[in-house]
Backbone of each chain as ProteinMPNN parsed JSONL, in Angstrom:
{"seq_chain_A": "MPTNSDRFAKTPEPPYYAVIFSAQRTEGEHGYGQMAARMTELAVKQPGFLGIESTRDAEGFGITVSYWSSEDAIAAWKQHLDHKPAQEAGKKVWYVDYQLRVAKVERAYGKVKS", "coords_chain_A": {"N_chain_A": [[63.116, 88.531, 133.653], [61.104, 86.936, 131.241], [59.86, 83.6, 131.505], [57.919, 81.558, 130.791], [57.753, 78.87, 129.94], [55.719, 77.074, 129.786], [54.301, 77.732, 127.578], [55.231, 76.343, 125.48], [54.853, 73.376, 123.516], [55.239, 70.146, 124.809], [56.488, 67.983, 123.112], [56.937, 64.583, 121.861], [59.736, 62.621, 120.534], [60.09, 63.134, 117.011], [58.7, 61.016, 114.375], [55.66, 62.978, 114.236], [52.465, 64.67, 114.014], [51.485, 67.953, 112.847], [49.101, 70.542, 113.109], [48.82, 73.434, 111.529], [47.497, 76.427, 112.11], [46.588, 79.412, 110.849], [45.255, 82.603, 111.356], [43.264, 85.505, 110.807], [41.671, 87.484, 113.057], [38.328, 88.759, 113.274], [37.047, 92.047, 114.134], [36.051, 92.777, 117.508], [34.6, 90.786, 120.151], [32.62, 88.653, 120.293], [32.111, 86.241, 121.688], [34.38, 84.753, 121.375], [36.752, 84.25, 122.955], [35.912, 82.656, 125.109], [34.922, 80.379, 123.788], [37.249, 79.549, 122.468], [38.897, 78.861, 124.611], [37.408, 76.75, 125.639], [37.525, 74.95, 123.526], [40.253, 74.355, 123.433], [40.57, 73.124, 125.907], [39.007, 70.869, 125.439], [40.308, 69.707, 123.245], [42.739, 68.912, 124.331], [42.002, 66.662, 125.712], [41.591, 64.755, 123.788], [42.185, 61.607, 122.094], [45.507, 60.98, 121.115], [46.314, 63.629, 121.118], [49.035, 65.841, 121.449], [50.068, 68.318, 122.158], [50.014, 71.972, 122.278], [50.583, 75.143, 120.778], [50.249, 78.604, 120.819], [49.619, 81.897, 119.652], [48.91, 85.398, 119.367], [48.854, 88.566, 117.799], [48.593, 92.174, 118.421], [47.19, 93.131, 116.266], [45.448, 91.174, 115.737], [46.226, 88.976, 114.309], [46.816, 85.61, 114.325], [48.581, 82.582, 115.188], [48.136, 79.198, 115.641], [49.446, 76.18, 116.619], [48.765, 72.866, 116.723], [49.637, 69.664, 118.008], [49.812, 66.25, 117.09], [49.483, 62.682, 117.365], [48.921, 61.18, 115.109], [47.495, 61.127, 111.763], [44.947, 60.159, 111.81], [44.099, 60.829, 114.373], [43.936, 63.584, 114.111], [41.917, 63.788, 112.173], [39.768, 62.693, 113.604], [39.416, 64.594, 115.633], [38.732, 66.81, 114.087], [36.217, 65.964, 113.221], [34.821, 65.783, 115.57], [31.881, 66.123, 117.447], [31.401, 68.237, 119.267], [33.155, 70.075, 118.391], [32.424, 71.021, 115.964], [30.456, 73.24, 115.923], [32.128, 75.344, 116.682], [33.926, 75.421, 114.569], [32.218, 76.242, 112.52], [31.374, 78.768, 113.484], [33.813, 79.995, 113.481], [34.375, 80.259, 110.735], [32.24, 81.921, 109.995], [31.996, 84.075, 111.803], [34.269, 84.715, 113.499], [36.715, 84.768, 112.088], [38.345, 86.652, 109.639], [39.996, 85.784, 107.625], [41.494, 82.599, 107.122], [43.853, 79.921, 107.38], [44.634, 76.559, 107.102], [46.916, 74.035, 107.715], [48.057, 70.741, 107.381], [50.679, 68.894, 108.595], [53.549, 66.731, 108.579], [55.721, 66.296, 111.142], [59.136, 66.067, 110.99], [61.664, 66.542, 112.005], [63.03, 67.952, 114.99], [64.28, 70.488, 117.094], [65.737, 72.384, 119.814], [65.608, 74.556, 122.658], [64.236, 74.398, 125.598], [63.575, 75.362, 128.748], [62.597, 73.462, 131.547]], "CA_chain_A": [[63.094, 87.884, 132.336], [59.983, 85.995, 131.157], [60.238, 82.234, 131.16], [56.813, 81.131, 129.938], [58.057, 77.597, 129.289], [54.462, 76.341, 129.565], [53.745, 78.104, 126.274], [55.757, 75.409, 124.486], [54.331, 72.005, 123.551], [56.282, 69.168, 125.173], [56.239, 66.897, 122.154], [57.901, 63.475, 121.869], [60.602, 62.582, 119.35], [59.373, 62.934, 115.744], [57.64, 61.759, 113.685], [54.287, 63.2, 114.699], [51.796, 65.579, 113.083], [51.17, 69.317, 113.282], [48.083, 71.315, 112.406], [49.225, 74.845, 111.579], [46.284, 77.218, 111.854], [46.844, 80.859, 110.841], [43.955, 83.259, 111.182], [43.055, 86.911, 111.141], [40.409, 87.661, 113.77], [37.487, 89.925, 113.032], [37.017, 92.923, 115.3], [34.999, 92.442, 118.467], [34.842, 89.535, 120.851], [31.64, 87.676, 119.776], [32.199, 84.962, 122.398], [35.537, 83.989, 120.889], [37.689, 83.834, 124.003], [35.307, 81.574, 125.874], [34.877, 79.2, 122.927], [38.631, 79.12, 122.213], [39.358, 78.194, 125.832], [36.678, 75.487, 125.747], [38.022, 74.046, 122.488], [41.577, 73.892, 123.856], [40.295, 72.19, 127.008], [38.466, 69.654, 124.838], [41.35, 69.128, 122.375], [43.729, 68.297, 125.219], [41.491, 65.353, 126.154], [41.382, 63.833, 122.664], [43.232, 60.612, 121.859], [46.534, 61.386, 120.153], [46.732, 65.018, 121.297], [50.381, 65.895, 122.033], [50.408, 69.634, 122.702], [49.514, 73.113, 121.494], [51.281, 76.423, 120.935], [49.33, 79.576, 120.236], [49.897, 83.293, 119.956], [48.18, 86.347, 118.508], [49.357, 89.911, 118.061], [47.608, 93.233, 118.672], [46.386, 93.308, 115.042], [44.501, 90.062, 115.626], [46.74, 87.872, 113.486], [47.236, 84.553, 115.235], [48.994, 81.255, 114.715], [48.015, 78.123, 116.62], [49.916, 74.896, 116.106], [48.488, 71.744, 117.619], [50.459, 68.511, 117.648], [49.021, 65.025, 117.189], [50.268, 61.47, 117.124], [48.624, 60.569, 113.809], [46.485, 61.803, 110.94], [43.634, 59.7, 112.286], [43.756, 61.632, 115.553], [43.534, 64.906, 113.595], [40.616, 63.616, 111.515], [38.758, 62.477, 114.643], [39.175, 65.891, 116.286], [37.996, 67.64, 113.126], [34.839, 65.472, 113.139], [34.218, 65.754, 116.908], [30.611, 66.869, 117.412], [31.485, 69.487, 120.028], [34.104, 70.951, 117.702], [31.785, 71.517, 114.737], [29.895, 74.597, 116.012], [33.244, 76.298, 116.732], [34.436, 75.55, 113.2], [31.253, 77.054, 111.763], [31.438, 80.155, 113.955], [35.107, 80.504, 113.008], [34.228, 80.694, 109.337], [31.209, 82.948, 109.793], [32.002, 85.212, 112.722], [35.508, 85.084, 114.168], [37.906, 84.931, 111.25], [38.273, 87.287, 108.321], [40.706, 84.835, 106.768], [42.232, 81.581, 107.863], [44.522, 78.908, 106.579], [44.959, 75.402, 107.929], [47.828, 73.114, 107.03], [48.397, 69.53, 108.124], [52.07, 68.591, 108.241], [54.22, 65.683, 109.343], [56.97, 66.806, 111.714], [60.188, 65.073, 110.735], [62.804, 66.838, 112.866], [62.763, 69.02, 115.955], [65.323, 70.761, 118.084], [65.523, 73.648, 120.494], [66.057, 74.699, 124.035], [63.13, 74.853, 126.432], [63.777, 75.029, 130.165], [61.352, 72.87, 132.068]], "C_chain_A": [[61.936, 86.889, 132.292], [60.486, 84.586, 130.905], [59.163, 81.612, 130.275], [57.03, 79.777, 129.277], [56.806, 76.753, 129.067], [53.781, 76.726, 128.255], [54.194, 77.143, 125.167], [55.121, 74.032, 124.652], [55.483, 71.063, 123.871], [56.062, 67.917, 124.333], [57.304, 65.809, 122.257], [58.861, 63.594, 120.668], [59.745, 62.451, 118.081], [59.57, 61.492, 115.268], [56.343, 61.867, 114.479], [53.693, 64.264, 113.769], [51.52, 66.945, 113.714], [50.014, 69.859, 112.454], [48.434, 72.786, 112.614], [48.019, 75.679, 111.169], [46.628, 78.703, 111.982], [45.515, 81.548, 110.617], [43.999, 84.726, 111.569], [41.687, 87.044, 111.798], [39.646, 88.87, 113.24], [37.59, 90.854, 114.248], [35.878, 92.51, 116.23], [35.191, 91.042, 119.006], [33.92, 88.405, 120.366], [31.773, 86.298, 120.422], [33.413, 84.129, 122.06], [36.397, 83.415, 122.015], [37.186, 82.62, 124.781], [35.313, 80.273, 125.06], [36.295, 78.659, 122.68], [39.171, 78.349, 123.42], [38.706, 76.815, 125.965], [37.202, 74.477, 124.724], [39.413, 73.499, 122.85], [41.44, 72.834, 124.942], [39.841, 70.826, 126.474], [39.538, 68.944, 123.992], [42.36, 68.329, 123.199], [43.315, 66.887, 125.647], [41.359, 64.333, 125.034], [42.517, 62.812, 122.558], [44.224, 61.135, 120.821], [46.958, 62.833, 120.245], [48.095, 65.059, 121.995], [50.721, 67.253, 122.648], [49.904, 70.735, 121.795], [50.35, 74.347, 121.798], [50.448, 77.464, 120.199], [49.733, 80.993, 120.613], [49.166, 84.183, 118.953], [48.663, 87.75, 118.829], [48.22, 90.925, 118.192], [46.732, 93.509, 117.449], [45.371, 92.184, 114.848], [44.956, 88.937, 114.715], [47.337, 86.818, 114.413], [47.704, 83.311, 114.523], [48.841, 80.29, 115.882], [48.516, 76.85, 115.961], [49.568, 73.835, 117.141], [49.212, 70.516, 117.078], [49.708, 67.236, 117.998], [49.877, 63.824, 116.834], [50.064, 60.887, 115.73], [47.614, 61.411, 113.032], [45.084, 61.39, 111.359], [43.177, 60.521, 113.491], [43.281, 63.02, 115.122], [42.14, 64.832, 112.972], [39.503, 63.455, 112.546], [38.415, 63.786, 115.355], [38.394, 66.826, 115.359], [36.51, 67.256, 113.094], [34.113, 65.477, 114.484], [32.975, 66.661, 116.947], [30.665, 68.203, 118.156], [32.434, 70.502, 119.391], [33.445, 71.643, 116.507], [31.21, 72.942, 114.844], [30.993, 75.67, 116.053], [33.824, 76.5, 115.332], [33.521, 76.44, 112.364], [31.325, 78.53, 112.164], [32.757, 80.802, 113.536], [34.981, 81.058, 111.608], [33.31, 81.904, 109.193], [31.436, 84.226, 110.59], [33.404, 85.661, 113.13], [36.683, 85.399, 113.26], [37.59, 85.62, 109.931], [38.835, 86.302, 107.297], [41.341, 83.786, 107.654], [42.844, 80.589, 106.891], [44.901, 77.779, 107.517], [45.821, 74.446, 107.118], [48.121, 71.923, 107.939], [49.767, 69.073, 107.645], [52.632, 67.505, 109.137], [55.571, 66.212, 109.837], [58.028, 65.722, 111.614], [61.403, 65.272, 111.633], [62.427, 67.955, 113.807], [63.993, 69.229, 116.81], [65.046, 72.105, 118.726], [66.024, 73.588, 121.908], [64.869, 75.238, 124.802], [63.394, 74.392, 127.849], [62.478, 74.449, 130.712], [60.971, 73.523, 133.387]], "O_chain_A": [[61.792, 86.078, 133.206], [61.448, 84.4, 130.16], [59.441, 81.189, 129.153], [56.545, 79.551, 128.168], [56.818, 75.825, 128.258], [52.788, 76.108, 127.869], [53.629, 77.124, 124.073], [54.879, 73.575, 125.769], [56.563, 71.16, 123.288], [55.512, 66.922, 124.806], [58.429, 66.068, 122.685], [58.792, 64.551, 119.895], [58.76, 61.713, 118.091], [60.502, 60.818, 115.707], [55.984, 60.992, 115.266], [54.36, 64.706, 112.833], [51.348, 67.075, 114.926], [49.96, 69.655, 111.242], [48.354, 73.31, 113.725], [47.58, 75.637, 110.019], [46.921, 79.192, 113.073], [44.728, 81.12, 109.772], [44.673, 85.127, 112.518], [40.664, 86.752, 111.179], [40.236, 89.864, 112.816], [38.16, 90.477, 115.272], [34.869, 91.961, 115.787], [35.863, 90.214, 118.392], [34.398, 87.313, 120.061], [31.565, 85.286, 119.753], [33.485, 82.949, 122.403], [36.724, 82.228, 122.013], [37.938, 81.689, 125.069], [35.663, 79.209, 125.572], [36.506, 77.446, 122.683], [39.82, 77.314, 123.266], [39.355, 75.842, 126.349], [37.311, 73.287, 125.022], [39.711, 72.331, 122.604], [42.098, 71.794, 124.909], [40.235, 69.777, 126.985], [39.649, 67.719, 124.029], [42.775, 67.234, 122.822], [44.16, 66.032, 125.91], [41.049, 63.17, 125.291], [43.664, 63.11, 122.89], [43.83, 61.664, 119.781], [47.871, 63.248, 119.531], [48.293, 64.393, 123.011], [51.557, 67.338, 123.547], [49.427, 70.479, 120.689], [50.769, 74.564, 122.935], [49.995, 77.224, 119.08], [50.137, 81.257, 121.746], [48.85, 83.764, 117.84], [48.861, 88.091, 119.995], [47.044, 90.579, 118.087], [45.642, 94.065, 117.586], [44.548, 92.221, 113.934], [44.175, 88.046, 114.381], [48.25, 87.103, 115.188], [47.286, 83.019, 113.403], [49.353, 80.535, 116.974], [48.065, 76.485, 114.875], [50.017, 73.895, 118.286], [49.378, 70.349, 115.87], [49.061, 67.138, 119.041], [50.861, 63.932, 116.102], [50.932, 60.178, 115.221], [46.965, 62.296, 113.59], [44.144, 62.18, 111.273], [42.0, 60.864, 113.606], [42.339, 63.565, 115.698], [41.293, 65.694, 113.21], [38.419, 64.015, 112.385], [37.248, 64.048, 115.644], [37.5, 67.545, 115.804], [35.647, 68.123, 112.956], [32.914, 65.204, 114.535], [33.026, 67.818, 116.528], [30.051, 69.182, 117.731], [32.495, 71.655, 119.817], [33.868, 72.723, 116.095], [31.445, 73.766, 113.96], [30.814, 76.767, 115.524], [34.171, 77.619, 114.956], [33.987, 77.284, 111.598], [31.335, 79.42, 111.314], [32.813, 82.003, 113.27], [35.418, 82.172, 111.321], [33.561, 82.795, 108.382], [31.115, 85.321, 110.128], [33.699, 86.856, 113.11], [37.548, 86.2, 113.613], [36.682, 85.217, 109.204], [38.231, 86.034, 106.258], [41.685, 84.057, 108.804], [42.409, 80.445, 105.748], [45.429, 78.017, 108.603], [45.494, 74.097, 105.984], [48.4, 72.091, 109.126], [49.992, 68.889, 106.448], [52.246, 67.373, 110.299], [56.451, 66.534, 109.039], [57.84, 64.603, 112.092], [62.09, 64.313, 111.985], [61.605, 68.809, 113.475], [64.665, 68.275, 117.201], [64.217, 72.875, 118.241], [66.765, 72.685, 122.296], [64.529, 76.414, 124.672], [63.435, 73.193, 128.129], [61.389, 74.908, 130.366], [59.956, 73.164, 133.984]]}, "seq_chain_B": "MPTNSDRFAKTPEPPYYAVIFSAQRTEGEHGYGQMAARMTELAVKQPGFLGIESTRDAEGFGITVSYWSSEDAIAAWKQHLDHKPAQEAGKKVWYVDYQLRVAKVERAYGKVKS", "coords_chain_B": {"N_chain_B": [[36.786, 96.442, 109.671], [39.565, 94.299, 109.998], [41.701, 93.324, 107.301], [44.261, 92.367, 106.337], [45.37, 90.44, 104.623], [47.847, 90.081, 103.565], [49.354, 89.004, 105.532], [49.279, 86.322, 105.376], [50.861, 83.415, 104.051], [51.25, 82.826, 100.628], [51.047, 80.012, 99.545], [51.885, 77.223, 97.341], [50.083, 74.351, 95.983], [50.196, 71.56, 98.241], [52.615, 68.819, 98.134], [54.877, 70.569, 100.362], [57.394, 72.161, 102.412], [57.504, 73.067, 105.914], [58.9, 75.252, 108.319], [58.544, 75.405, 111.604], [58.786, 77.724, 113.981], [58.921, 78.385, 117.28], [59.115, 80.725, 119.856], [60.185, 82.276, 122.878], [60.711, 85.557, 123.57], [63.394, 87.359, 125.087], [63.437, 90.033, 127.536], [63.569, 93.472, 126.498], [65.12, 95.143, 123.676], [67.59, 94.85, 122.187], [68.552, 95.022, 119.536], [66.942, 93.354, 118.078], [64.588, 93.699, 116.394], [65.504, 94.956, 114.065], [67.344, 93.077, 113.083], [65.654, 90.884, 112.706], [63.955, 91.829, 110.701], [65.827, 92.115, 108.659], [66.61, 89.48, 108.296], [64.251, 88.294, 107.399], [63.93, 89.642, 104.993], [66.143, 88.657, 103.651], [65.654, 85.891, 103.651], [63.435, 85.668, 101.994], [64.569, 85.947, 99.524], [65.866, 83.587, 99.043], [66.578, 80.508, 97.285], [63.828, 78.391, 96.723], [62.251, 79.413, 98.75], [58.963, 79.91, 99.941], [57.117, 81.362, 101.417], [56.057, 83.204, 104.388], [54.785, 83.307, 107.715], [54.03, 85.086, 110.605], [53.818, 85.893, 114.049], [53.469, 87.543, 117.231], [52.819, 87.776, 120.685], [51.863, 90.094, 123.369], [53.244, 89.194, 125.556], [55.581, 88.361, 124.53], [55.743, 85.904, 123.346], [56.227, 84.126, 120.468], [55.356, 82.841, 117.209], [56.725, 81.743, 114.247], [56.239, 80.703, 111.022], [57.886, 79.432, 108.338], [57.823, 78.685, 104.872], [58.854, 76.266, 102.526], [60.228, 74.907, 99.477], [61.585, 72.509, 99.557], [63.498, 70.15, 101.565], [66.196, 70.5, 101.159], [66.324, 73.193, 100.472], [65.687, 74.349, 102.92], [67.841, 73.461, 104.471], [69.941, 74.772, 103.167], [69.358, 77.459, 103.703], [69.587, 77.446, 106.48], [72.328, 77.103, 106.674], [73.3, 79.379, 105.511], [75.643, 81.989, 105.273], [75.143, 84.65, 106.12], [73.071, 84.249, 107.799], [73.894, 82.93, 110.016], [75.056, 84.561, 112.188], [72.716, 85.681, 113.231], [71.367, 83.429, 114.146], [73.066, 82.656, 116.213], [72.928, 84.909, 117.933], [70.267, 84.744, 118.533], [70.123, 82.431, 120.145], [71.757, 83.263, 122.27], [71.021, 85.859, 123.126], [68.387, 86.863, 122.338], [66.32, 84.979, 122.704], [64.64, 83.352, 125.306], [63.7, 80.772, 125.406], [63.375, 78.386, 122.793], [61.937, 76.596, 120.032], [62.268, 74.526, 117.285], [60.793, 73.127, 114.483], [60.794, 70.936, 111.752], [58.691, 70.25, 109.116], [56.677, 68.337, 106.86], [54.332, 69.577, 104.757], [51.235, 68.294, 104.06], [48.549, 68.592, 103.459], [46.326, 71.299, 102.801], [44.02, 73.875, 103.532], [41.597, 76.561, 103.382], [40.588, 79.992, 103.66], [41.419, 82.763, 102.171], [41.227, 86.012, 101.372], [42.268, 87.728, 98.477]], "CA_chain_B": [[37.228, 95.051, 109.851], [40.914, 94.14, 109.46], [41.819, 92.276, 106.29], [45.57, 91.803, 106.642], [45.583, 89.2, 103.871], [49.284, 89.932, 103.288], [49.988, 88.277, 106.635], [49.227, 84.892, 105.05], [51.759, 82.948, 102.986], [50.527, 82.344, 99.437], [51.785, 78.79, 99.206], [51.31, 76.409, 96.268], [49.495, 73.086, 96.434], [51.146, 70.642, 98.87], [53.478, 68.926, 99.308], [56.019, 71.479, 100.528], [57.889, 72.034, 103.786], [57.306, 74.168, 106.859], [59.735, 75.353, 109.512], [57.732, 75.994, 112.667], [59.715, 78.254, 114.978], [58.236, 78.987, 118.43], [60.157, 81.293, 120.711], [59.905, 83.284, 123.898], [61.713, 86.625, 123.545], [63.867, 87.982, 126.313], [62.993, 91.42, 127.629], [64.489, 94.426, 125.877], [65.143, 95.051, 122.218], [68.889, 94.252, 121.827], [68.735, 94.972, 118.077], [66.179, 92.235, 117.517], [63.668, 94.073, 115.318], [66.279, 95.255, 112.862], [67.892, 91.813, 112.579], [64.541, 90.049, 112.248], [63.519, 92.372, 109.408], [66.877, 91.827, 107.681], [66.594, 88.037, 108.025], [63.085, 88.009, 106.554], [64.283, 90.177, 103.669], [67.135, 87.742, 103.06], [65.002, 84.582, 103.466], [62.542, 85.805, 100.832], [65.383, 85.854, 98.296], [66.544, 82.293, 98.94], [65.941, 79.521, 96.414], [62.9, 77.483, 97.393], [61.398, 80.092, 99.739], [57.586, 80.001, 99.454], [56.304, 82.32, 102.16], [56.313, 83.251, 105.83], [53.715, 83.827, 108.572], [54.699, 85.345, 111.871], [53.079, 86.721, 114.999], [54.008, 87.501, 118.595], [51.899, 88.486, 121.57], [52.426, 91.102, 124.269], [54.153, 88.515, 126.5], [56.821, 88.04, 123.821], [55.74, 84.549, 122.799], [56.007, 84.24, 119.031], [55.451, 81.698, 116.302], [56.995, 82.08, 112.852], [56.283, 79.53, 110.157], [58.337, 79.723, 106.975], [57.466, 77.597, 103.964], [59.955, 76.014, 101.59], [59.903, 73.892, 98.465], [62.276, 71.232, 99.805], [64.382, 70.099, 102.735], [67.478, 71.079, 100.754], [66.21, 74.652, 100.561], [65.744, 74.667, 104.354], [69.228, 73.233, 104.915], [70.787, 75.831, 102.592], [69.081, 78.692, 104.454], [70.184, 77.268, 107.81], [73.792, 77.223, 106.557], [73.651, 80.648, 104.862], [76.612, 82.705, 106.117], [74.548, 85.844, 106.72], [72.04, 83.811, 108.738], [74.554, 82.344, 111.192], [75.147, 85.462, 113.358], [71.367, 85.832, 113.81], [71.089, 82.189, 114.898], [73.855, 82.71, 117.456], [72.359, 85.94, 118.809], [68.983, 84.201, 118.984], [70.378, 81.526, 121.276], [72.446, 83.905, 123.396], [70.5, 87.163, 123.546], [66.987, 87.212, 122.052], [65.307, 83.991, 123.088], [64.735, 82.599, 126.558], [63.476, 79.388, 124.965], [62.87, 78.284, 121.424], [61.753, 75.242, 119.522], [62.185, 74.557, 115.826], [60.34, 71.852, 113.93], [60.719, 70.868, 110.291], [57.549, 69.397, 108.828], [56.231, 68.255, 105.47], [52.912, 69.907, 104.648], [50.596, 67.292, 103.208], [47.234, 69.088, 103.06], [46.081, 72.696, 103.194], [42.791, 74.495, 103.054], [41.293, 77.786, 104.095], [39.891, 81.058, 102.952], [42.186, 84.004, 102.284], [40.899, 86.957, 100.303], [43.537, 88.255, 97.92]], "C_chain_B": [[38.617, 94.898, 109.251], [40.913, 93.102, 108.338], [43.163, 91.583, 106.444], [45.89, 90.54, 105.845], [47.054, 88.992, 103.513], [50.029, 89.236, 104.432], [50.042, 86.772, 106.365], [50.223, 84.572, 103.934], [50.917, 82.411, 101.833], [51.273, 81.121, 98.9], [51.101, 78.019, 98.073], [50.594, 75.189, 96.849], [50.555, 72.243, 97.145], [51.493, 69.509, 97.905], [54.536, 70.036, 99.198], [56.406, 71.393, 102.0], [57.623, 73.285, 104.62], [58.362, 74.103, 107.954], [58.918, 76.114, 110.549], [58.678, 76.425, 113.781], [58.911, 78.961, 116.071], [59.32, 79.544, 119.347], [59.615, 82.298, 121.706], [61.039, 84.304, 123.886], [62.142, 86.983, 124.963], [63.279, 89.395, 126.399], [64.034, 92.333, 126.996], [64.66, 94.141, 124.4], [66.433, 94.386, 121.709], [69.078, 94.088, 120.319], [67.915, 93.92, 117.367], [65.354, 92.609, 116.284], [64.378, 94.279, 113.993], [66.808, 93.968, 112.241], [66.778, 90.926, 112.029], [64.057, 90.511, 110.871], [64.532, 92.021, 108.316], [66.863, 90.343, 107.305], [65.402, 87.665, 107.145], [63.355, 88.444, 105.117], [65.214, 89.227, 102.916], [66.489, 86.379, 102.748], [64.161, 84.579, 102.189], [63.295, 85.607, 99.509], [66.015, 84.486, 98.09], [65.813, 81.364, 97.971], [65.019, 78.617, 97.238], [62.039, 78.122, 98.463], [59.99, 80.266, 99.163], [56.741, 81.047, 100.18], [56.602, 82.249, 103.647], [55.088, 83.838, 106.543], [54.301, 83.969, 109.965], [53.836, 86.21, 112.77], [53.67, 86.537, 116.396], [53.073, 88.29, 119.494], [52.634, 89.423, 122.536], [53.364, 90.495, 125.309], [55.477, 88.131, 125.842], [56.889, 86.614, 123.313], [55.349, 84.62, 121.321], [56.074, 82.915, 118.307], [55.686, 82.259, 114.906], [57.027, 80.773, 112.077], [56.768, 79.984, 108.787], [58.125, 78.472, 106.14], [58.5, 77.509, 102.855], [59.604, 74.882, 100.641], [60.503, 72.53, 98.771], [63.098, 71.305, 101.09], [65.757, 70.677, 102.409], [67.459, 72.602, 100.858], [66.302, 75.104, 102.021], [67.177, 74.536, 104.872], [70.147, 74.345, 104.413], [70.591, 77.146, 103.346], [69.674, 78.606, 105.862], [71.699, 77.518, 107.77], [74.246, 78.554, 105.961], [74.521, 81.497, 105.8], [76.01, 83.937, 106.803], [73.453, 85.513, 107.735], [72.648, 83.352, 110.068], [74.638, 83.291, 112.404], [73.78, 85.658, 114.033], [70.999, 84.59, 114.625], [71.817, 82.214, 116.243], [73.268, 83.71, 118.445], [70.996, 85.493, 119.333], [69.171, 83.351, 120.222], [70.889, 82.265, 122.504], [71.708, 85.103, 123.97], [68.974, 87.283, 123.45], [65.957, 86.25, 122.597], [65.608, 83.338, 124.43], [64.697, 81.113, 126.204], [63.074, 79.429, 123.509], [62.754, 76.819, 121.029], [61.584, 75.358, 118.017], [61.803, 73.168, 115.332], [60.283, 71.943, 112.41], [59.654, 69.844, 109.939], [57.196, 69.445, 107.349], [54.726, 68.5, 105.407], [52.275, 68.982, 103.625], [49.249, 67.753, 102.673], [47.087, 70.519, 103.537], [44.716, 73.124, 102.697], [42.522, 75.755, 103.86], [40.621, 78.772, 103.194], [40.703, 82.316, 103.19], [41.838, 84.874, 101.088], [42.207, 87.545, 99.767], [43.471, 89.773, 97.84]], "O_chain_B": [[38.843, 95.317, 108.115], [40.195, 92.105, 108.42], [43.223, 90.371, 106.654], [46.603, 89.664, 106.335], [47.469, 87.878, 103.196], [51.211, 88.919, 104.3], [50.763, 86.039, 107.042], [50.403, 85.353, 103.0], [49.984, 81.636, 102.043], [52.025, 81.204, 97.929], [49.894, 78.143, 97.869], [50.515, 75.026, 98.066], [51.702, 72.209, 96.701], [50.749, 69.26, 96.957], [55.009, 70.379, 98.114], [55.804, 70.628, 102.753], [57.531, 74.398, 104.101], [58.679, 73.025, 108.456], [58.639, 77.303, 110.395], [59.294, 75.59, 114.442], [58.297, 79.999, 115.828], [60.334, 78.886, 119.58], [58.703, 83.068, 121.406], [62.19, 83.963, 124.158], [61.354, 86.917, 125.906], [62.691, 89.886, 125.435], [65.222, 92.013, 126.961], [64.381, 93.038, 123.93], [66.374, 93.465, 120.894], [69.697, 93.122, 119.874], [68.152, 93.621, 116.197], [65.41, 91.928, 115.26], [63.915, 93.834, 112.943], [66.734, 93.782, 111.026], [66.952, 90.285, 110.992], [63.786, 89.694, 109.991], [64.156, 91.674, 107.197], [67.077, 89.987, 106.146], [65.521, 86.824, 106.254], [63.056, 87.727, 104.163], [65.082, 89.027, 101.709], [66.753, 85.79, 101.699], [64.175, 83.622, 101.415], [62.725, 85.159, 98.514], [66.642, 84.25, 97.057], [64.59, 81.42, 97.847], [65.392, 78.144, 98.312], [61.179, 77.454, 99.037], [59.837, 80.718, 98.028], [55.767, 81.558, 99.627], [57.307, 81.353, 104.111], [54.44, 84.751, 106.032], [54.99, 83.071, 110.448], [53.197, 87.154, 112.305], [54.287, 85.516, 116.699], [52.587, 89.354, 119.109], [53.861, 89.525, 122.515], [54.192, 91.203, 125.883], [56.386, 87.636, 126.508], [57.951, 86.15, 122.897], [54.275, 85.112, 120.975], [56.759, 81.987, 118.735], [54.953, 83.13, 114.439], [57.755, 79.847, 112.435], [56.136, 80.825, 108.148], [58.233, 77.349, 106.634], [58.958, 78.517, 102.318], [58.791, 74.013, 100.958], [59.998, 71.508, 98.306], [63.354, 72.384, 101.623], [66.406, 71.271, 103.27], [68.438, 73.222, 101.273], [66.923, 76.123, 102.32], [67.661, 75.389, 105.615], [71.026, 74.807, 105.141], [71.557, 77.865, 103.598], [70.205, 79.592, 106.373], [72.273, 78.072, 108.708], [75.445, 78.831, 105.909], [74.182, 81.697, 106.966], [76.344, 84.227, 107.952], [72.968, 86.396, 108.443], [71.99, 83.384, 111.108], [74.328, 82.883, 113.524], [73.698, 85.785, 115.255], [70.381, 84.705, 115.683], [71.257, 81.842, 117.274], [73.124, 83.417, 119.632], [70.619, 85.832, 120.455], [68.474, 83.522, 121.222], [70.514, 81.949, 123.633], [71.763, 85.341, 125.176], [68.337, 87.757, 124.391], [64.839, 86.652, 122.919], [66.708, 82.833, 124.652], [65.535, 80.322, 126.637], [62.491, 80.41, 123.048], [63.385, 75.938, 121.613], [60.831, 76.206, 117.537], [62.41, 72.168, 115.713], [59.779, 72.92, 111.857], [59.702, 68.705, 110.404], [57.392, 70.458, 106.678], [53.941, 67.718, 105.944], [52.716, 68.896, 102.479], [48.843, 67.367, 101.577], [47.658, 70.905, 104.557], [44.306, 72.782, 101.588], [43.146, 75.986, 104.896], [40.146, 78.437, 102.109], [40.68, 82.876, 104.286], [42.118, 84.522, 99.942], [43.134, 87.82, 100.53], [44.429, 90.41, 97.403]]}, "name": "protein", "num_of_chains": 2, "seq": "MPTNSDRFAKTPEPPYYAVIFSAQRTEGEHGYGQMAARMTELAVKQPGFLGIESTRDAEGFGITVSYWSSEDAIAAWKQHLDHKPAQEAGKKVWYVDYQLRVAKVERAYGKVKSMPTNSDRFAKTPEPPYYAVIFSAQRTEGEHGYGQMAARMTELAVKQPGFLGIESTRDAEGFGITVSYWSSEDAIAAWKQHLDHKPAQEAGKKVWYVDYQLRVAKVERAYGKVKS"}
């Protein structure tokens, strides 16, 4: 039985913020995997970063939810200079369509084995 | 190039609510696909339902985000009698781990071709 508990973000008690990013990938790799890994590595180091959950199916439709302590932390990450080229390439090369939503998490429950 | 624009929820201008459900599936089918399809069909008909986005990778890690007009609409769907058996089977049979977060969407942007 798969456990995969590291796929879940270990977030604190709410309130905190979520960035819900849904995207349909274009066909072909175009350096996506490498850049995505680098962006996650960088995001994790940002002030206010709380965690990330991400998955994508065989059709290339993916959802990534990153969790942050505040809206300011989200704004700072959006403006981060090393993040900008990835955002541009996302719009131009990697994503057919995408949608980004910023939301305030008010309640959370579940069961995640540690 | 895949378009798959129907995979995106066509939500109105914020504010509205999101239920972010992350889950690791157990191995084996155990009637999951049929129940999941039936629950989506039923959710779509509920008052206040705005849309749903869902994806799962080959490891069985999935994220489903459903969008709702209000917290009351979310509470009513949680309590819906036909939804309860699926919630129970989720905990006991289908999910190794899961996490559910209720969040208020404050901002949204993106590019989705219709």
